[in-house]
N, CA, C and O of each residue as an XYZ file, in Angstrom:
776
protein
N      40.680    -21.401     49.096
C      41.859    -22.229     48.305
C      40.997    -23.000     47.382
O      41.133    -22.823     46.171
N      39.792    -24.157     48.008
C      39.134    -25.202     47.767
C      38.640    -24.470     46.182
O      38.948    -24.864     45.057
N      37.981    -23.565     46.479
C      37.027    -22.876     44.617
C      38.331    -22.793     43.760
O      38.025    -22.923     42.575
N      39.261    -22.675     43.878
C      40.474    -22.312     43.583
C      40.682    -23.574     42.656
O      40.385    -23.621     41.463
N      41.125    -24.374     43.248
C      41.591    -26.181     43.931
C      40.448    -26.749     42.292
O      40.804    -27.101     41.167
N      39.152    -26.604     42.871
C      38.203    -27.559     41.572
C      38.157    -26.560     40.222
O      37.979    -27.140     39.151
N      38.308    -25.078     40.197
C      38.725    -24.296     38.576
C      40.175    -24.767     38.140
O      40.713    -24.594     37.046
N      40.642    -25.365     39.195
C      42.344    -25.422     38.299
C      41.621    -26.980     37.408
O      41.773    -27.097     36.192
N      40.927    -27.964     38.172
C      40.412    -29.316     37.618
C      39.557    -28.487     36.633
O      39.938    -28.418     35.464
N      38.732    -28.024     36.917
C      38.134    -27.618     35.793
C      38.882    -27.218     34.477
O      38.517    -27.743     33.426
N      39.688    -26.510     34.479
C      39.809    -25.903     33.501
C      41.472    -26.746     32.947
O      42.240    -26.466     32.027
N      41.496    -27.555     33.730
C      42.396    -28.716     33.164
C      41.413    -29.564     31.741
O      41.387    -29.668     30.514
N      40.801    -29.954     32.835
C      39.805    -30.940     32.395
C      38.648    -30.553     30.761
O      38.359    -31.362     29.880
N      38.328    -29.452     30.832
C      37.590    -28.586     29.359
C      38.452    -28.128     28.574
O      38.113    -27.558     27.537
N      39.763    -28.299     28.934
C      40.475    -27.839     27.195
C      42.093    -28.386     27.244
O      42.979    -27.946     26.512
N      42.262    -29.397     28.229
C      43.018    -30.529     28.171
C      43.410    -30.779     26.390
O      44.228    -30.295     25.607
N      42.758    -31.393     26.346
C      42.786    -32.377     24.977
C      41.809    -31.553     24.234
O      41.439    -32.573     23.652
N      40.992    -30.564     23.681
C      40.633    -30.127     22.745
C      41.764    -30.551     21.983
O      42.978    -30.741     22.057
N      40.447    -30.626     20.949
C      40.703    -30.339     19.047
C      39.525    -30.448     18.480
O      38.558    -31.199     18.602
N      39.936    -29.128     17.539
C      38.619    -28.122     16.602
C      39.089    -28.195     15.168
O      40.179    -27.729     14.836
N      38.611    -28.533     14.676
C      38.742    -28.612     12.784
C      37.540    -27.220     12.533
O      36.751    -26.872     13.412
N      37.656    -26.404     10.806
C      36.785    -25.785     10.442
C      37.233    -26.286      8.791
O      38.316    -26.120      8.229
N      36.137    -26.866      8.336
C      35.686    -27.148      6.731
C      35.152    -26.089      5.933
O      34.152    -25.371      5.965
N      36.123    -26.233      5.231
C      35.670    -25.324      3.546
C      35.991    -26.041      2.296
O      36.983    -26.641      1.884
N      34.647    -25.739      1.764
C      33.732    -26.836      0.309
C      34.296    -25.892     -0.888
O      33.703    -24.902     -1.318
N      35.876    -26.505     -1.467
C      36.314    -25.971     -2.228
C      35.832    -26.603     -4.195
O      36.220    -27.605     -4.794
N      35.009    -25.631     -4.586
C      34.765    -26.354     -5.842
C      35.776    -25.263     -7.261
O      36.096    -24.075     -7.236
N      36.016    -26.362     -8.360
C      36.975    -26.174     -9.408
C      36.079    -25.973    -10.095
O      35.810    -27.098    -10.516
N      35.265    -25.168    -10.607
C      34.761    -25.360    -12.008
C      35.410    -26.151    -13.249
O      35.013    -27.093    -13.934
N      36.677    -25.297    -13.247
C      37.978    -25.461    -14.635
C      38.211    -27.071    -14.865
O      38.380    -27.822    -15.826
N      38.131    -27.162    -13.590
C      39.473    -29.095    -13.638
C      38.156    -30.246    -12.891
O      38.432    -31.406    -12.582
N      36.162    -29.376    -12.627
C      35.211    -30.322    -12.049
C      35.510    -31.444    -10.905
O      35.159    -32.611    -10.736
N      36.529    -30.291    -10.031
C      36.910    -31.452     -8.714
C      35.472    -30.603     -7.713
O      34.884    -29.586     -8.080
N      35.267    -31.196     -6.742
C      34.596    -30.443     -5.695
C      35.575    -31.141     -4.373
O      35.899    -32.319     -4.525
N      36.065    -30.381     -3.023
C      36.671    -31.145     -2.293
C      36.260    -30.720     -1.171
O      35.601    -29.684     -1.086
N      36.606    -31.503     -0.067
C      36.479    -30.137      1.722
C      37.714    -30.373      2.096
O      38.291    -31.447      1.929
N      38.316    -29.098      2.771
C      39.469    -28.962      2.879
C      39.188    -28.947      4.316
O      38.286    -28.356      4.909
N      40.238    -29.801      4.833
C      39.985    -29.731      6.875
C      40.627    -28.977      7.317
O      41.710    -29.280      6.815
N      40.858    -27.901      8.115
C      41.533    -27.121      8.844
C      41.513    -27.292     10.355
O      40.762    -26.807     11.201
N      42.814    -28.330     10.481
C      42.892    -28.348     12.280
C      43.503    -26.950     12.969
O      44.246    -26.019     12.660
N      42.738    -27.390     14.058
C      43.403    -26.210     15.118
C      43.037    -26.124     16.746
O      41.956    -26.277     17.314
N      44.490    -25.789     17.321
C      45.462    -25.250     17.826
C      46.649    -25.560     17.473
O      46.892    -26.522     18.202
N      47.838    -25.327     16.633
C      47.222    -24.200     16.257
C      47.037    -24.620     14.637
O      47.538    -25.673     14.244
N      46.165    -23.597     13.558
C      45.780    -23.215     12.594
C      46.205    -23.496     11.321
O      46.847    -22.761     10.570
N      45.620    -25.124     11.042
C      46.978    -25.352      9.653
C      45.814    -26.809      8.768
O      44.929    -27.612      9.062
N      46.514    -26.419      7.764
C      45.920    -27.201      6.862
C      46.680    -27.485      5.738
O      47.266    -26.680      5.015
N      46.600    -29.218      5.607
C      47.813    -29.605      4.879
C      47.407    -30.583      3.326
O      47.950    -31.610      2.919
N      46.302    -29.818      2.741
C      45.118    -30.061      1.376
C      46.025    -29.872      0.369
O      47.084    -29.255      0.484
N      45.370    -30.709     -1.183
C      45.914    -29.817     -2.123
C      45.449    -29.663     -3.351
O      45.588    -30.014     -4.522
N      44.837    -28.994     -2.617
C      42.802    -29.154     -4.116
C      43.247    -27.980     -4.933
O      44.280    -27.397     -4.603
N      42.473    -27.537     -6.093
C      41.826    -27.093     -7.253
C      43.898    -26.834     -8.033
O      44.056    -25.970     -8.895
N      44.692    -27.374     -7.725
C      46.252    -26.688     -7.592
C      46.673    -26.006     -6.806
O      47.699    -25.341     -6.942
N      45.942    -26.037     -5.801
C      46.774    -24.960     -4.891
C      46.901    -25.925     -3.768
O      46.229    -26.890     -3.405
N      48.076    -25.302     -3.300
C      49.096    -26.201     -1.775
C      48.415    -24.964     -1.140
O      48.603    -23.748     -1.158
N      47.252    -26.104     -0.386
C      46.671    -25.075      1.051
C      47.797    -24.831      1.931
O      47.881    -23.883      2.711
N      48.546    -25.627      1.780
C      49.188    -25.787      3.097
C      50.245    -24.490      3.409
O      50.962    -24.332      4.396
N      50.061    -23.492      2.043
C      51.212    -22.389      2.265
C      50.170    -21.084      2.804
O      50.581    -19.935      2.969
N      48.137    -21.717      3.132
C      47.505    -20.311      3.531
C      47.486    -20.318      4.654
O      46.493    -21.004      4.899
N      47.909    -20.020      5.573
C      47.907    -20.248      7.171
C      46.722    -19.772      7.807
O      46.759    -18.543      7.863
N      45.467    -20.352      8.413
C      44.476    -19.318      9.077
C      44.811    -18.478      9.530
O      46.038    -18.518      9.619
N      44.203    -17.208     10.115
C      45.084    -15.695     10.936
C      45.444    -16.898     12.408
O      45.071    -18.042     12.669
N      46.200    -16.054     12.982
C      46.337    -16.646     14.228
C      47.274    -18.103     15.105
O      46.979    -19.180     14.586
N      48.056    -18.196     16.012
C      47.833    -19.170     16.376
C      48.126    -18.710     18.176
O      48.905    -17.958     18.762
N      47.056    -19.611     18.559
C      46.364    -19.133     20.060
C      46.518    -20.437     20.595
O      45.643    -21.211     20.984
N      48.323    -20.636     20.548
C      48.270    -22.433     21.236
C      49.452    -21.884     22.297
O      49.918    -22.837     22.921
N      49.921    -20.893     22.581
C      50.196    -20.521     23.444
C      49.588    -20.097     24.620
O      49.822    -20.445     25.777
N      48.218    -18.753     23.880
C      47.919    -19.209     25.320
C      46.894    -20.092     26.018
O      46.728    -19.819     27.207
N      46.111    -21.182     25.479
C      45.471    -22.020     25.668
C      46.777    -22.887     26.506
O      46.441    -23.647     27.414
N      47.958    -22.769     26.231
C      48.959    -23.807     26.692
C      49.305    -22.780     28.327
O      49.033    -23.180     29.459
N      49.704    -21.950     28.113
C      49.641    -20.890     29.876
C      48.018    -21.124     30.784
O      47.656    -21.335     31.941
N      47.478    -20.957     29.611
C      45.933    -21.200     30.361
C      46.534    -23.276     31.503
O      47.210    -23.771     32.405
N      46.008    -23.417     30.909
C      46.397    -24.988     31.203
C      47.546    -25.384     32.117
O      47.376    -25.933     33.205
N      49.198    -24.940     31.389
C      49.623    -25.059     32.664
C      49.482    -23.980     33.954
O      49.493    -24.401     35.111
N      49.412    -23.235     33.791
C      49.083    -22.630     34.775
C      47.820    -23.409     35.654
O      48.032    -23.897     36.764
N      47.269    -23.425     35.379
C      45.970    -24.282     35.812
C      46.765    -25.826     36.907
O      46.378    -26.361     37.946
N      47.643    -26.007     36.251
C      48.457    -27.593     37.164
C      48.907    -26.771     37.536
O      47.909    -26.312     38.091
N      49.921    -25.835     37.819
C      50.289    -24.738     39.368
C      49.784    -24.669     39.826
O      50.107    -24.606     41.012
N      48.302    -24.590     39.435
C      47.512    -24.130     41.021
C      47.084    -24.844     41.344
O      47.344    -24.906     42.545
N      46.157    -25.993     40.916
C      45.913    -27.097     41.448
C      47.548    -27.561     42.477
O      47.289    -27.459     43.676
N      48.801    -27.937     42.268
C      49.365    -28.269     42.850
C      49.740    -27.350     43.823
O      49.223    -27.630     44.905
N      50.441    -26.362     43.850
C      49.719    -25.217     45.010
C      48.936    -25.667     45.896
O      49.398    -26.267     46.866
N      47.307    -25.426     45.708
C      46.471    -25.284     46.162
C      46.256    -27.052     46.973
O      45.439    -27.476     47.790
N      46.984    -27.453     46.524
C      46.909    -29.277     46.916
C      47.633    -29.082     48.242
O      47.244    -29.422     49.360
N      48.727    -28.487     47.907
C      50.008    -28.677     48.593
C      48.895    -27.256     49.786
O      48.379    -27.737     50.795
N      48.684    -25.798     49.537
C      48.376    -25.273     50.703
C      47.094    -26.510     51.722
O      47.264    -26.909     52.875
N      45.971    -26.820     50.842
C      44.847    -27.480     51.408
C      45.732    -28.754     52.738
O      45.254    -28.929     53.858
N      46.452    -29.152     52.460
C      47.717    -30.200     53.310
C      48.069    -29.312     54.106
O      47.964    -29.689     55.273
N      48.460    -28.244     53.981
C      49.282    -27.503     55.230
C      48.094    -26.889     56.509
O      48.321    -26.745     57.710
N      47.162    -26.687     55.961
C      45.700    -26.078     56.294
C      45.373    -27.104     57.112
O      45.377    -27.086     58.343
N      45.052    -28.126     56.295
C      43.931    -29.390     57.216
C      44.989    -30.074     57.896
O      44.761    -30.119     59.105
N      46.143    -30.665     57.538
C      46.674    -31.965     58.269
C      47.544    -31.168     59.598
O      47.653    -31.777     60.662
N      47.989    -30.133     59.482
C      48.935    -28.752     60.598
C      48.379    -27.960     60.458
O      48.764    -27.064     59.706
N      46.911    -27.882     61.270
C      46.207    -26.848     61.638
C      46.880    -26.497     62.541
O      47.198    -25.317     62.395
N      47.526    -27.227     64.012
C      48.294    -26.264     64.996
C      48.916    -26.058     65.058
O      49.281    -25.668     66.167
N      50.212    -26.056     63.491
C      51.130    -24.869     62.852
C      50.557    -23.683     62.301
O      51.189    -22.626     62.272
N      49.281    -23.812     61.819
C      48.953    -22.474     61.827
C      48.681    -21.719     62.223
O      48.863    -20.567     61.828
N      47.778    -22.318     63.782
C      47.196    -21.346     64.636
C      48.159    -20.651     65.628
O      48.106    -19.534     66.143
N      49.153    -21.769     65.748
C      50.505    -21.081     66.476
C      51.628    -20.251     66.024
O      52.686    -19.937     66.568
N      51.089    -19.970     64.830
C      51.883    -18.847     64.004
C      51.026    -17.648     63.282
O      49.887    -17.779     62.834
N      51.725    -16.588     63.267
C      51.282    -15.438     63.175
C      51.368    -15.208     60.890
O      50.635    -14.756     60.010
N      52.498    -15.753     60.972
C      53.353    -15.274     59.713
C      52.584    -16.402     58.640
O      52.126    -16.292     57.503
N      52.681    -17.393     59.494
C      52.283    -18.689     58.066
C      50.670    -18.255     57.161
O      50.553    -18.300     55.936
N      49.523    -17.835     58.177
C      48.259    -17.557     57.307
C      48.511    -15.948     56.639
O      47.382    -15.610     56.283
N      49.039    -15.330     56.462
C      49.858    -14.393     56.161
C      50.357    -14.402     54.729
O      49.987    -13.932     53.653
N      51.110    -14.960     55.072
C      52.222    -15.827     53.190
C      51.194    -16.344     52.985
O      50.774    -15.744     51.995
N      50.394    -17.161     53.288
C      49.139    -17.950     52.491
C      48.860    -17.242     51.402
O      48.966    -17.493     50.202
N      48.270    -15.782     52.350
C      47.176    -15.181     51.261
C      47.849    -14.540     50.978
O      47.035    -13.682     50.636
N      48.581    -14.191     50.817
C      49.467    -13.384     50.186
C      50.094    -14.265     48.588
O      49.988    -13.892     47.419
N      50.709    -15.459     49.133
C      50.686    -16.517     47.936
C      49.666    -16.077     47.311
O      49.928    -15.171     46.520
N      48.123    -16.528     47.408
C      47.206    -16.727     46.684
C      46.665    -15.892     46.278
O      45.779    -16.058     45.440
N      46.932    -14.986     46.628
C      46.249    -13.813     45.929
C      46.883    -13.344     44.537
O      46.221    -12.869     43.613
N      48.900    -13.642     44.525
C      49.382    -14.335     43.719
C      48.971    -14.313     42.701
O      48.728    -13.500     41.809
N      48.871    -15.799     42.995
C      48.568    -16.813     42.298
C      46.510    -16.789     41.401
O      45.999    -17.304     40.406
N      46.092    -15.995     42.388
C      44.759    -15.918     41.482
C      44.731    -14.801     40.656
O      43.981    -14.780     39.680
N      45.582    -13.716     40.978
C      46.095    -12.207     40.122
C      46.496    -13.287     39.005
O      45.881    -13.223     37.940
N      47.418    -14.215     39.153
C      48.354    -14.693     38.088
C      47.116    -15.636     37.074
O      47.115    -15.647     35.843
N      46.123    -16.379     37.970
C      45.075    -17.056     37.160
C      44.105    -16.307     36.234
O      43.802    -16.682     35.102
N      43.593    -15.049     36.937
C      43.404    -13.929     36.249
C      43.352    -13.712     35.096
O      42.469    -13.623     34.242
N      44.773    -13.606     35.164
C      45.812    -12.991     33.763
C      45.762    -14.060     32.668
O      45.498    -14.066     31.466
N      46.083    -14.856     33.481
C      45.957    -17.065     32.326
C      44.447    -16.575     31.614
O      44.321    -16.360     30.408
N      43.681    -16.489     32.316
C      42.157    -16.650     31.960
C      41.613    -15.616     30.985
O      40.910    -15.889     30.011
N      42.010    -14.406     31.345
C      41.621    -13.173     30.613
C      42.420    -13.178     29.175
O      42.169    -12.340     28.308
N      43.510    -14.313     28.996
C      44.627    -14.601     28.239
C      43.715    -15.515     27.161
O      43.192    -15.200     26.092
N      43.743    -16.583     27.788
C      42.777    -17.596     27.427
C      41.083    -16.675     26.443
O      40.791    -16.937     25.276
N      40.480    -15.913     27.120
C      39.827    -15.860     27.262
C      39.609    -14.893     25.578
O      38.616    -14.894     24.851
N      40.710    -14.277     25.417
C      41.037    -13.722     24.146
C      41.379    -14.333     22.637
O      41.141    -13.882     21.516
N      42.013    -15.510     23.066
C      42.748    -16.319     22.002
C      41.454    -17.463     21.591
O      41.330    -18.138     20.568
N      40.443    -17.369     22.986
C      39.260    -18.113     22.492
C      38.294    -17.490     21.709
O      37.552    -18.107     20.944
N      38.277    -16.010     21.915
C      37.429    -14.870     21.168
C      38.010    -15.011     19.632
O      37.276    -14.979     18.645
N      39.706    -15.202     19.573
C      40.136    -14.965     18.068
C      40.463    -16.467     17.526
O      41.320    -16.583     16.650
N      39.925    -17.395     17.932
C      40.158    -18.948     17.290
C      38.564    -18.862     16.748
O      38.125    -19.345     15.705
N      37.882    -18.152     17.702
C      36.429    -18.169     16.841
C      36.271    -17.257     15.430
O      35.758    -17.691     14.398
N      36.750    -16.074     15.583
C      36.901    -15.396     14.840
C      38.030    -15.574     13.125
O      37.959    -15.029     12.024
N      38.890    -16.535     13.685
C      39.793    -16.678     13.123
C      39.105    -18.311     12.045
O      39.673    -18.706     11.026
N      37.913    -18.924     12.605
C      37.649    -20.643     11.895
C      35.798    -20.340     12.077
O      34.994    -21.227     12.362
N      35.479    -19.008     11.851
C      33.715    -18.868     11.529
C      33.628    -19.083     10.513
O      34.146    -19.958      9.820
N      32.542    -17.823     10.166
C      32.477    -17.857      8.539
C      32.978    -16.928      8.087
O      32.487    -16.827      6.962
N      33.532    -16.302      8.208
C      34.511    -15.283      7.576
C      36.014    -15.838      7.260
O      37.008    -15.138      7.065
N      35.945    -17.216      7.256
C      37.418    -17.795      6.831
C      37.246    -17.660      5.298
O      38.164    -17.747      4.483
N      36.105    -17.463      5.055
C      36.232    -17.874      3.278
C      37.062    -16.998      2.944
O      38.204    -17.354      2.651
N      36.616    -15.353      2.896
C      36.709    -14.311      2.797
C      38.387    -14.113      2.600
O      38.943    -13.455      1.720
N      39.045    -14.927      3.752
C      40.439    -14.102      4.225
C      41.294    -15.369      3.521
O      42.515    -15.217      3.558
N      40.940    -16.259      3.061
C      41.682    -17.109      2.241
C      41.797    -16.743      0.816
O      40.904    -16.770     -0.031
N      43.413    -16.290      0.638
C      43.646    -15.601     -1.037
C      42.878    -16.008     -1.974
O      42.089    -15.331     -2.634
N      43.227    -17.786     -2.086
C      42.431    -19.171     -3.189
C      41.364    -19.003     -3.223
O      40.877    -19.402     -4.281
N      40.510    -18.474     -2.388
C      38.676    -18.202     -2.390
C      38.531    -16.491     -3.294
O      37.677    -15.737     -3.761
N      39.475    -16.567     -3.173
C      38.904    -14.686     -4.081
C      39.356    -15.131     -5.748
O      39.201    -14.235     -6.577
N      39.735    -16.057     -6.094
C      40.163    -16.384     -7.466
C      38.981    -16.931     -8.007
O      38.225    -17.587     -7.291
N      38.661    -16.650     -9.638
C      36.949    -16.575    -10.311
C      37.501    -17.928    -10.478
O      36.505    -18.632    -10.312
N      38.922    -19.046    -10.807
C      38.890    -20.463    -10.896
C      37.989    -21.118     -9.578
O      37.077    -21.893     -9.863
N      38.285    -20.766     -8.008
C      38.144    -21.330     -7.040
C      36.536    -20.366     -6.310
O      36.415    -19.176     -6.019
N      35.520    -21.537     -6.224
C      34.503    -21.061     -5.357
C      34.764    -21.805     -4.421
O      35.096    -22.989     -4.463
N      34.554    -20.805     -3.113
C      34.863    -21.604     -2.016
C      33.578    -21.150     -0.682
O      33.237    -19.978     -0.520
N      32.978    -22.365      0.200
C      32.002    -22.270      0.933
C      32.718    -22.896      1.880
O      33.471    -23.865      1.777
N      32.261    -21.933      3.275
C      31.533    -22.124      5.041
C      31.300    -24.032      4.599
O      30.671    -24.408      3.610
N      31.913    -24.880      5.514
C      31.395    -25.637      5.677
C      30.721    -26.119      7.422
O      29.551    -26.238      7.786
N      31.985    -26.302      8.181
C      31.360    -26.153      9.657
C      32.554    -25.993     10.522
O      33.640    -25.985      9.942
N      32.534    -25.844     12.014
C      33.430    -25.642     12.553
C      32.760    -26.434     14.088
O      31.647    -26.631     14.575
N      34.382    -26.750     14.490
C      33.916    -27.805     15.310
C      33.556    -26.612     16.621
O      33.986    -25.458     16.619
N      32.542    -27.306     17.857
C      31.821    -26.637     18.837
C      33.111    -26.365     19.527
O      34.199    -26.938     19.469
N      32.687    -25.327     20.201
C      33.915    -24.812     21.369
C      33.132    -25.108     22.133
O      33.638    -26.219     22.291
N      31.941    -25.136     23.084
C      30.980    -25.022     24.230
C      31.607    -25.693     25.151
O      30.915    -25.633     26.167
N      32.621    -26.347     25.349
C      32.933    -26.665     27.076
C      34.218    -25.412     27.296
O      34.646    -24.919     28.339
N      34.658    -25.119     25.650
C      35.882    -23.784     25.971
C      35.339    -22.683     26.441
O      36.128    -21.931     27.014
N      33.746    -22.201     26.353
C      33.600    -21.517     26.815
C      32.858    -21.747     28.095
O      32.195    -20.797     28.512
N      32.863    -22.474     28.545
C      32.302    -23.073     29.660
C      33.129    -23.212     30.335
O      32.765    -23.195     31.511
N      34.545    -23.409     30.134
C      35.644    -23.421     31.022
C      36.359    -21.494     31.453
O      36.977    -21.121     32.450
N      35.991    -20.838     30.436
C      36.060    -19.326     31.064
C      35.157    -18.714     31.963
O      35.369    -18.072     32.992
N      33.878    -19.101     31.258
C      32.914    -18.421     32.268
C      32.932    -19.166     33.947
O      32.876    -18.385     34.897
N      32.987    -20.197     34.134
C      33.029    -21.140     34.699
C      34.065    -20.883     36.013
O      33.801    -20.750     37.208
N      35.475    -20.869     35.225
C      36.355    -20.303     35.916
C      36.607    -18.974     36.472
O      37.403    -18.754     37.385
N      36.074    -18.323     36.030
C      35.881    -17.059     36.372
C      34.934    -16.739     37.154
O      34.600    -15.566     36.986
N      34.462    -17.177     37.795
C      32.985    -17.478     38.425
C      34.041    -17.781     40.280
O      34.118    -17.011     41.238
N      34.604    -19.058     40.111
C      35.307    -19.537     41.040
C      36.153    -18.629     41.084
O      35.755    -17.851     41.952
N      37.096    -18.263     40.657
C      38.380    -17.524     40.939
C      37.394    -16.123     41.797
O      37.713    -15.983     42.978
N      36.547    -15.380     41.401
C      36.418    -14.108     42.033
C      35.727    -14.705     43.605
O      36.073    -14.224     44.684
N      34.550    -15.998     43.447
C      34.395    -17.056     44.934
C      35.046    -17.275     45.450
O      34.738    -17.493     46.622
N      36.012    -17.365     45.189
C      37.646    -17.080     45.494
C      38.794    -16.550     46.143
O      39.757    -17.086     46.693
N      38.464    -15.370     45.947
C      39.596    -14.087     46.239
C      38.251    -13.727     47.433
O      38.592    -13.606     48.610
N      36.910    -13.585     47.108
C      35.894    -13.525     48.496
C      36.257    -13.838     49.486
O      36.941    -13.316     50.365
N      35.422    -15.420     49.250
C      36.307    -16.368     50.491
C      37.640    -15.977     50.884
O      37.591    -15.215     51.849
N      38.479    -16.152     50.601
C      39.352    -16.142     50.979
C      39.646    -14.943     51.700
O      40.740    -15.095     52.244
N      39.290    -14.118     51.882
C      39.743    -12.548     51.977
C      39.125    -12.601     53.887
O      39.586    -12.435     55.016
N      37.996    -12.901     53.296
C      36.740    -13.624     54.438
C      37.563    -14.471     55.151
O      37.888    -13.987     56.235
N      38.084    -15.738     54.887
C      38.984    -16.149     55.812
C      39.948    -15.711     56.697
O      40.121    -15.883     57.904
N      40.714    -14.926     55.578
C      42.240    -14.705     56.227
C      41.826    -13.280     57.313
O      42.697    -12.683     57.946
N      40.428    -12.933     57.356
C      39.818    -11.544     58.235
C      39.975    -12.926     59.963
O      40.646    -13.375     60.892
N      38.832    -12.914     59.268
C      38.412    -14.151     60.675
C      39.364    -15.109     61.671
O      39.150    -15.549     62.800
N      40.259    -15.212     60.961
C      41.940    -16.291     61.395
C      42.450    -14.962     61.698
O      42.572    -14.954     62.923
N      42.852    -13.708     61.185
C      43.872    -13.032     61.935
C      43.364    -12.295     63.400
O      44.025    -11.904     64.362
N      41.481    -12.283     63.055
C      40.638    -12.151     64.199
C      40.771    -12.693     65.306
O      40.873    -12.055     66.354
N      40.786    -13.846     65.227
C      40.813    -15.008     66.199
C      42.348    -15.719     67.229
O      42.494    -16.332     68.287
N      43.266    -15.147     66.091
C      44.261    -15.141     66.261
C      45.064    -13.944     67.309
O      46.057    -14.038     68.029
N      43.991    -12.644     66.968
C      44.951    -11.631     67.967
C      44.287    -10.997     69.011
O      44.903    -10.253     69.773
């Protein structure tokens, strides 16, 4: 439970306040205009009006905010559950030792929470991949105004998603470690109880 508790803190810390953007440099030879369009994501949108094109009408592919929200929200729920379980196991150890059902119930709830945690992490990993595709170098090919001869688009930059990558990798490792350790602890606890 301790490893899952740490993973929930880490997930919230790495993803909770992330703000990213993609910059596209737009040139209009007809009106001699060079500007940079900044598209913020999560969700992915832009409010610029460049080269007589309202870029607000052109949305980048995908809205991955629901996966990020699911991941962070579930991290908060896991944090609260693990806090309560740690309080129960550490603070009321005699209650856990006297009851044969309480450790098994805690183990089952931990397995369900871990499975859902794995699902939310997988959804977030997929969304992170989609974000990288939607905001990467291929963005210029995806936007319709960039196909016209009057508008020339160049990829500028994208916010680094290093902390988001680390969140997925680190949480996966901690979840797998937590499942293994929970199984070992439950088996030893049940063996001592019988």
